N, C-alpha and C positions, 0 to 999 in steps of 0.2 A: 587539349585533352591528349592524354597518352595512349598510346596502343597497348592492348593486352591480349593474352590468348585466351579466347572464349568461343564456345560453340554451344548452340542449344536449340531447342525447338520450341516454337510458340504455336500454341493451339488455340484458335480464335472460338470463342464460345458465342454464338449468335441464335437469335430465334428464328429466323428466315433464311431459306436457302438462298435469297437473292443477296449477294454481299454488295456488290458495285461493279460498274462497267468503267473501266479507265477511259478517259477523254481522249482525244486525239493528241494530246500533248503530254500524256504519261504512260509509262509502260506498265507491263504486268506486275512489276514490283514497286510501283508507285514512285518511280524516279522519273523526273521531268524529262522530256525530249529536248533535244538541242532546238533552239529557236528556229532555225532555218530548215528543220528536218522532221516533220510530223509523221505520226503512225501511218504508215501506208505499206503496200506490198513491196515497192521499189525493185520490182523485177523478180520477186521471190513468190512462193506459194503461200507464205505466212506474212502477217502485218509486223513492222519492226520500226524502230528508229535509233539514230546515234543520241547518246545521252550527254556527250562532253566533247571538248575539242579534240581529245585524243582518239576518236572515233570509237569509243566503247559503245556498245549497242545492247538492247534488249528488246525482246518480244512484246508485242501489244496484244489486246484483246479485241476480238471481234464481236464478243458477247459477254454478258455478265459473269462473273466468277460465281461459281455454284459448287457445293460439295458433291463429289462423285460417289461412286459405291465403294471406295476404300477411304471415305471421309477426308480426301485431299481436295483443297480448293483448286479448281481448274476452269480455263475459259478456252473458247475457241479461237485459235489464230490460224487464218487461212484454213488448211485441210487437216490440221491436227489440233490436240487439245494441249495446253501448257498449264503448268502451275502458275497460281496467281495469288494475291491476297496482300493484305495489309500487315505489318508486324505487330498491331496491336497496342494494348496499354501495360504489357509485362516486360521488364527488362530481362537480359540474359540471366540474371541472378533472381529473377522472379520478384524483383521490386516493383510496385505499382508507380506507373508513370503519372505525373500530375496530369489533371484533366486539360489544361491548356497546352500541354507539351507531350502528345503521344510520341510513340517510337517513331521515327523517320530519319532522314539523313540530315536535314536542316543545314545545308551548305557544306558538309563534310562527305568523306567519300566511304562512310560506314553508318549503320543505324544506331541510334542513341536516343535517349529521353532523360528529361528531368526527373528526378524521385522525391524531391521535397518542393513545398510550395513556394519557397523563397528562391529557388533556382541555384542552390549552391552545391546539390548533391546531383550526380548524374550517374548513369550507367550504360553500357552498350547494350543493344538490342540484337537478338538474331534476325537474319533476314527471314522474310515471312515463309519461305519454303526450305530453311535450314532445320536439319535435326541435331539435337543435343546428343553427342556420342562421345565415346573415349577412343581416340585414335591410337594405333599402334605406337608404343614408346611414350605415351602420356599416362599419367596416372589419374587425372581427372577429366571431366567432361568439357568440351569445347563445341562452338558453333560457329558458322560463318556469319559475320556481321557486316560483310561488304555489300555494296549496292548491287553486285551482280551475283546470281545464284551460286556459280561454282568458284567463286573468288578463294583463294587459299592465304592470300596476304593480310586479310583482316578476320582474324579469328579472335575469340574471348572465351574465358571461362564461363560456364553456364550450369545450371540446374535444371534436370530434366523434370517434366511436369509428371508426377505419378498419378 
């Protein structure tokens, strides 16, 4: 897969306020924790874990992800609330992901999905908490596709949901 510049927001439509609670083996971004480093406080006021051998890390949920008053998905992590959620079934360019391959990292350091049933076409997906926007100096919308919320190394073109 090649990298591209893309940034977008993905809004999840669900019928219930209860979304999911990450297990002790996954972060608020649905990224697996390193095998030897489960979601725990590890000396801090919030829960977190390392996600890879380079010591990248992410917060973990202590409660289910729910929509707050601003329609953002959040969960409690220690004494504070953090963004959380699944990237869903729409790619950054709003293509529908195939049912057997939703947006996820699938072994890479960015979110993506297959967009056809034969698995020949694919597209980047925006991080669950990334917004599709036009940064200064760009003429098109982009979003973060990386595993971690504030990455700037993995961005791709996106279409905003109107």
